[in-house]
N, C-alpha and C positions, 0 to 999 in steps of 0.2 A: 389360416389366419390372414387378414388383410395386410397390405404393405405398410400402411401408416397408422398411427394412433387414431386419427380422425376416422379413417375408413373402418378400423376395427370397432370403434364405438358406434358408428352408423350401422354396421352389420349386427352388432349386439342389440341395438335399439330395435331394429327391424324384426329380428327373429324372436326376441323375448316378447315383443308386443304381439306378434302374430300367433305364437304358440298359446298364449293365455288370453288373447284379445276377446274371444267370444265369451269365455268364462268371466272375465273382468266386466264385460258389458252386463251380463246377468247379475253379477254382484252389485254393480253400480245402480242398475235399475231397482233392484230390491232395496238397497240402502236409501236411494232417493225417495222412494215411496214411503219407506219406514220412518222418514223424518216426521211424517204425520200419520204414523200407524194407528195411534189411538183415535184420532179424528176419523180416519177411514173406517175403523171398526165400528165406531158410533154411527156413522152414516149407513153402514150395512146392518144396523139394528133398528129398522123403522118403527118397531113396536114401542120403542121408548120415546120417540120424538114428540115434543110438545108438552111432556109432563115430567121432565127430568128433575131429580132431587139430589141434594148433596149428601155429604158424608154423615151428617147428623141423623139422617133418616134410616141409617143402616143398622141392622143387628148382626154383629159379628158372630154371636152364638148360633143364630139361625144358619148363618153361612157355614160354620164349622159342622153343624149337624148335616147339612147337605153334602159336605165333603166326606164325612164319615160314611154316608150311604154310597158315595161314588168310589171310595178307595178300595183297592185290592189288598192283598195280604201284606202286612209289614211295610207300611209307607215310611219314607224317610222324613217327610215334613208336609204340613199344610201351609200354604201361603195365601194370604188375602191382601189384595190391593184395593183401598177404599176409593170411591168415586171422587173426582175432583174437577178442576177446570177443563181438563182434556178428556178424561174418561168418565163416562156417565154411569157405568155399571160397577158393581162390586165384583171384582175378578178373583176367582179362587182357583187353586191348583193343588193337586196331590202329586208330590214328587217322590220318586223311588230311587234306590241306590243304582239301579240300572233300568234302562228302558225309558220310553217317552212318558211325560206326565199326563195325568187326566186333568183337563181344564174345564172350568164352569164359569159362566157369567150370570149374575143375579140382578134382577130389577130392584133398585134400592127402595122404590116406593111400595113394593109388595113382597119382596123376598123370593119371588118366583124365579125360576130359571128362564133366562132370555133365550129365544130361538137361536140356535147355534149358527155361527158364521166363521169362515176362515179369516175374514177381516184383514186388518193390517198386520196381524201377527204372522200371517202366511209369508208376507214379503220380508218381515224382519228376520224370520228363521231362514228364509231363502238366502238372505244377505250374508249370514254368518256361518251357516253350515249346509246350505243347499238341500235342507230336509234329509240329510244323510248322516246325522248324528256325529260321532267323534271323527269318523273318516272324512266326512264332508268338511268339518272344521279344519282338518289338516290340509285338505285340498285348497280351501279358501286362503289359509295361511301361506301356502306355497305360491298361490296366485298373487297375494299381496307382496311377497318378496320379489317375484318377477316384475311386478309393477314398479317397485322401488328402483330396480335395475333399469327399467325402461325410462323412468323419469330422469334419473341421473345421467344416463347416456344421452337422452334427449337434450338435456342442458348442455352437455359437452359439445354436441354437434351443431347446436344453434349458434352460429356466429353473428346473427342479426336478431337476437332475442327481443330487444326493445322495439326494433322496427317492425317485427312480425306482429307485435301487439296491435299495431295500427294498420295492418294490411289485410284487407279482405276484398276479394274481387269476385263476387258471385256471378257477375255477368260473363266472366272469362270462360266458365263452363269446364267440364272435363276435369283433368288432373289438377289444373291450377286452382279451381274452386275448392276441390276436396282438400288439397294441401293447405290452402289458406285457412279453411275451416279447422283443420287439425292444428295448425300452428297457433291460430288466434285463441281457440279454446284451451289449448295446452298452456300458453303463456298466461292467459287470463286467470286460470285457476291453479297455477303452479304451486303457490304456498299451501293452498287447500289440499291438493293432491298429495303433496309430500306429507302433510300432517295426517291426512285420513289413512294413507297407506301404512305409515309407520305406527300410528296408534292402533290401527286395526290388527296389526301383527302383535303389538305389545300386549293387547288385552288377554291373549291366550299364551303368553310367554311361558307360564308355568306348565302348560301342556306341551308346548313345542320343545322346551329345554328343561326336562324334569330332573336331570341328574343331581343337581345341587339340592333340590327339595327332597329327593329320595335319600340322599346321603345324610342330610341334617336331621330329617324327621322320620327316618326309617320307613319311608313309603307312606306315612300317614298324612295325606294331603289335607284332610280336614283339620288336623292339629296345626298345620302351618297357617291356614287362614284364620283360625281362632286366635292364635298368638299374634299374628301380624296386625289384625284389625281390633285387637283387644275385645274379642267377642267372648262368648261363654258357651261351653258345651260340657255335658256330663256323660260318662260312659254308660251304655245301656246295662240294665240290671237283669233283663230277661223276665221280669215280672210284669204282668199286664196292668195297665192303668185303668181303673174302673170308670172314672169320669173326668173329663177335662174341665178345669175350673172356668168360670164365666170370663170371657174376654171383655164383654161389655162392662163388667164391674171393675176391671183394671184400666180401662181406657183413660179415664180422667186423671188417674195417678200417673200413668205413662206420659200423658201430655204435659203435666206439670213438671215432671222430672226432666223431660227433653227440652222444655222451654220453646216448643214449636208444635205445629199440628202433626198428629200421627197420620201417616199416609199408607202404612202397611203393617201387617201383623203376621206372625208365623207361629206354628207349633212344631217343634222338632221332636222326633221319635214319639208321635202321638199315641202309640199303643203300648208304651213302656213307662214304668214309674220314674224313669230318668227324664221324662219329657219336660221341656221348658217352653214358656210362652214369651215371645219377644215382640217389641213394637219399635218401629223406626220412623224417622222424620222425613223431611221433604228433600228430594234430590235437586229441586230447581233453584235452590238458594245459593249454591256454590258450583264452581266448575267441577271440582272433585266430587266423586260419588259420596253421598252421605251415608256413612256406616255407623252413625251414632245410634245406639240401641239401649233399651232397658229390658231386663230379663226377670221373669217370675217363674216360680214353681208351678207346673201345670196341674199338680194335684191339689195344693191348698192355696195357691195364689200369693204366697209370700214373696217379697222382693228379694232378688238374688244378686243382681249385678247391673252396673251401668257402665257402658264402654267409655273409655277415656281417650287419651292420645294414641294414635296409631303409630306404628313404626315408620321411620322417615322414608324408607324405601317403598313401603306400602302406600304412604301418602302420595308419593310421586306416581305410583302405579294408578291410584284412583284418579289422579289429576289427568293422566293420559287417557284413561278410560272415559272420563267425563268429557274431555275434548271430542272424542269420537262419537259419543252417544248423543251429545247436544240436548241434554235435559235441562240445562241452565239457559238463561238469556231470553226466555219467553219465545213467543211466536215469531218475532222479528229474526232471531238467530236461526230458527228452524227454516224460515223462508230463504235465508241466505244459504244455508246448507242445501236446501232443495234446488235452488238456482245453480249452485256450484255442482251439484250432482248431475243435473241435466247437461251442464257444460262438459262434465266428465264423460257422460254417455256419448255426446257428440264427438268429443276428442277421440274416444276409442273407435266409434263407428267410422269416422272419417279416416282415421289411421289405417284401419283394415281395408277401406276402399282405395286409399292411396296405393297400397301394395298391389291391388288388382289392376288399377289403371296404369301403373308403372310397367306392368307386364302385359298390357293389352295386346301387343303384337304377338307375343309368344302364345297367349291364350287363343288368338285367332288362328295361329298356325297349328296348335296342338289339338284344338277342338274343345267342345264343352265338357267332354267326359274326362279331361285331364285333371291333374291336381289343381291347376289354376281355376278351372271351372268349378271344382269342389269348393274352393275358397269363396268364389263369388256366390255360390248357392248357400253356403254357410252364412255369409254376410247378410243375404236377404232373409234367410230362415230365422236367424237369431236376432239380428238388429231390426228387421222388419216384423218378425213374427212375435217377439216377446211383448212389445207394447200392445199389439193387437190382442194377444192372449190375456193380458192384464185388463184391458178394457172389457173383453168378453166376460171375464170372471165377475167384474163389478156389475155388468148388465145381468148376468146370470143370477146374482144375488136377489135382484128384484123379480125375476121371472120364476124362480124356484119357490114353491110353497113354503111359507115360514114354518109350518109344522111338519115339514117333510123329514122323515128319518134320515140321519146322516147328511144333513143339509150342507155342512161345511165341506164334507167330502165331495158332495156333488159340485160345489163351486170350484173346488180344486180340479175335479174331473173336467169341467168346462175349460179351465185354464190350460190343462195339459192337452186336451183334444184339439183346441184351436191352434195351439202352438205346433203340435205334431202335424196337423193338416197344412198349416202355413209352411212348415219346413219341407214337407213332401212336395208341395206345390212349387216351392222355390227350387227344388232339385230338378225339375223338368228343364232340359236345356233351352227349349224355345222360350221359356218364361224368364230364366235368369239372364238370358242374352238381351232381353228388352229393358233391363235396368230397374230403376227405383220408382218410376212414376206411379205405377199401380199400387205399390206397397204404401207409399205416402198417402195415396187416395183412400185405400182401405182403412188405414189408421185414422185418417180424418173423419171418415164416416162412423167408425166405431166409437171414437171419443165424443163426437157430436151426438151420438145416440144415447149416451149415458144420461144427460139431463132430460131428454125426451122420454125415455123409458121410465125414469123416476117420476116425471110429471104424470104419466099415464097410470102408474101403479101404486103410488104412495101419496095419499092426499095431505098428510102432515109433514112430508119430507121434501117435496119438490122445491125448486128454486124460488118460485113466487111466494110460497108459504114461509120458507126459512128467512128470506129477505124481509118479509112482512113483519115477522116477530123479532128481527134483529139477531137471528142465530147464525153468526158469521162462520162458525166452525163447520156447520153443515153446508151452508151456501158455498163455502170455498171449494168443496169437492166438486160441485157442479160447475162452478166458474173455472176451476183449473182444468176440468175436462174440456170445456168450451175453448179455453186458451190453447190447450194442446191440439185440439181438433183444428183450430184456425191455423196453428203453426204447420201442422202436417198438410193442410189444404194449400197453404202458400208454397210449400215445397213441391207438392204434386203439380200445381200449376206451372211452377218454374221448370220442373222436369219435363213436362209435356211440351212446353214452349221450346225448350232446347232441342227436344227430339224432333220437332217439326222443322227446325232451321235448316238442317242439311237438305231436306226435301225441297224447301223453298229455294235454297241456293241453286240446286241442280235445275229446278224449273226455270229460274231466272237466266241461267246460262243457256238453256235450250231456247228460250224466247229471244235472248240477245242474238244467238246465231241465226235465228229465223227472221231477225230484223224487228222484233217487237221491243217493248219497253224493257229496260235493263232490270228493273225491280218492280214487282207488283206491290201495290199498296195493300197493307193488311189491316 
C-alpha cells in the first residue's frame, strides 16, 4: 500500500482503470452506438426504405401467426413492438424460460419478413452482456463497479479539476497530449459517467444481489416483478390453448383504457389456457420506464386487469433504468448521450495510453514482448480495432446479399473477423512500436467508405436520396460516419506529423553542424 492517502487513491485509480479498461471501452462503444440502435437497424434494412408505413398498417394477428411458426416447444411469451418514429418494422420475439429468444422483423406494409440483420440490436446486447448471456451480464456489472471506483478515485486525485477542464495541449505531443485528453474528457463528462455507471449497475441489481428477493418471494422472481409493477400473471394450467384471441380486435379498447398510443403487445404462456394478452404504452413520455399495461384473457378476450400505481421502490428503479436507457427526451437527448459516450471512449482510450507512455522507458528496456508491450498491443487492438470492426460490419450489411441465409450471422462474422485480424496485426512488435497513426488512418478510410458503399449498392438509401426526401434518420447514419471518418483522419494527420518531427529535428542539427540553415522550411 502507498504511503499517503493521495498515493493510494492514485494507485487504485491506475490499476482499476487498467484492469477493466479494454472491457469498459467495448461496453462504452456498444452503448454509444446503441443510443441510435433502432435507427441503425432501420438503415441496415434497405428493402424498407422509401415506403415506410406506421403502426396503423400493421396486423398484430398476422405477426402472432408468424411467431407461432417460429417458436419452439413451450415458449414463455411472444412480444411485439409496433413501428413508430424510430423503428419502421414490426419487431417480434419468441422468449423462452432459458436460452436466447427467436427474433423476427416484419414489413408493416406487407406483413412479410424483412431480410434479417444484426443491426443496432447487436451493439445493444454487446453493451449489457457481451453476447454471453447471464455470465456476460455479471462481467459487465463487475466492470461497472470498477468504473465507479476509478471515477471516485479520479476525483480524489484531481487537485486541479476545474483548471483541467480548460487545459488541452494537443501540440505538446506524447504523454502531455494524452494526459490532457484524458483529463479534459474525464472532467467534461464526469456527471454523465457517474450516472451511467451507477444506473447501469442498478438495472440488474436484482440479479447481482438476489438474497432479499429469494427470501421474501421464495425464489419466485416473476412473482416479485408482478407485484412490484402491479402487473398480472396467472399460474399455468398445463392445458393447451386452442386459439389465441385476436389482438387486433382488442387494440382499440387497450388504447382507450391506457389513454395513450399502444406501442407494444405480448402474449404470456401462449400455449397454455392461462395465457394473457397485454398491451403497453409509450416509453418516451417519461424518464421512468412506462409499465402501464392492460391485460386480457388470451382465450376469449375478456378484460382482466389494468395496472395502477407501482411500489415506491420499483418506481425509483424504473426512473434509474430510464435515465440509463434514454428512451425519453427525443433525439436531442440521444445525441447528448452519444456525444458523451464518445467522450467516454476517448477518456478510457487516452487513460490506457497514459499508462503506456508513463512507462515508455521501461518498455524500451524490457522490449516489445514484455507485459508493457502487451498493454500497448491491446490498446491498439481493442481501441483501434473495435471501431474498425464496427465500420466493417456496417459495410458488410450492404455487400452481403439481402436474401442470404444467416445474413445477421454473416454480419457478426465480419465484425469478429476484422477485429481479430486487427488485434493480431497489433500484436506484431514492429507494428505496435510505430504507434497510432496507421490505426487512425485505417479507421478514417473505413468510416468514409460507409456512405460510398451505400451510394453504390442501395439506390433508395444513399445520402443524396435520403436528404432529398428529408429522411434525416437515415441520412444521419451516413453523416455520422463521415464525421467520424473526418475525426480519425485529423488524428492520423496529426500523428504522422508528430512522427516526422524528430527526424526533421535531427536533420536540422546535422545541417547546422555542416554550416547549413538551422531549420528547413516545410
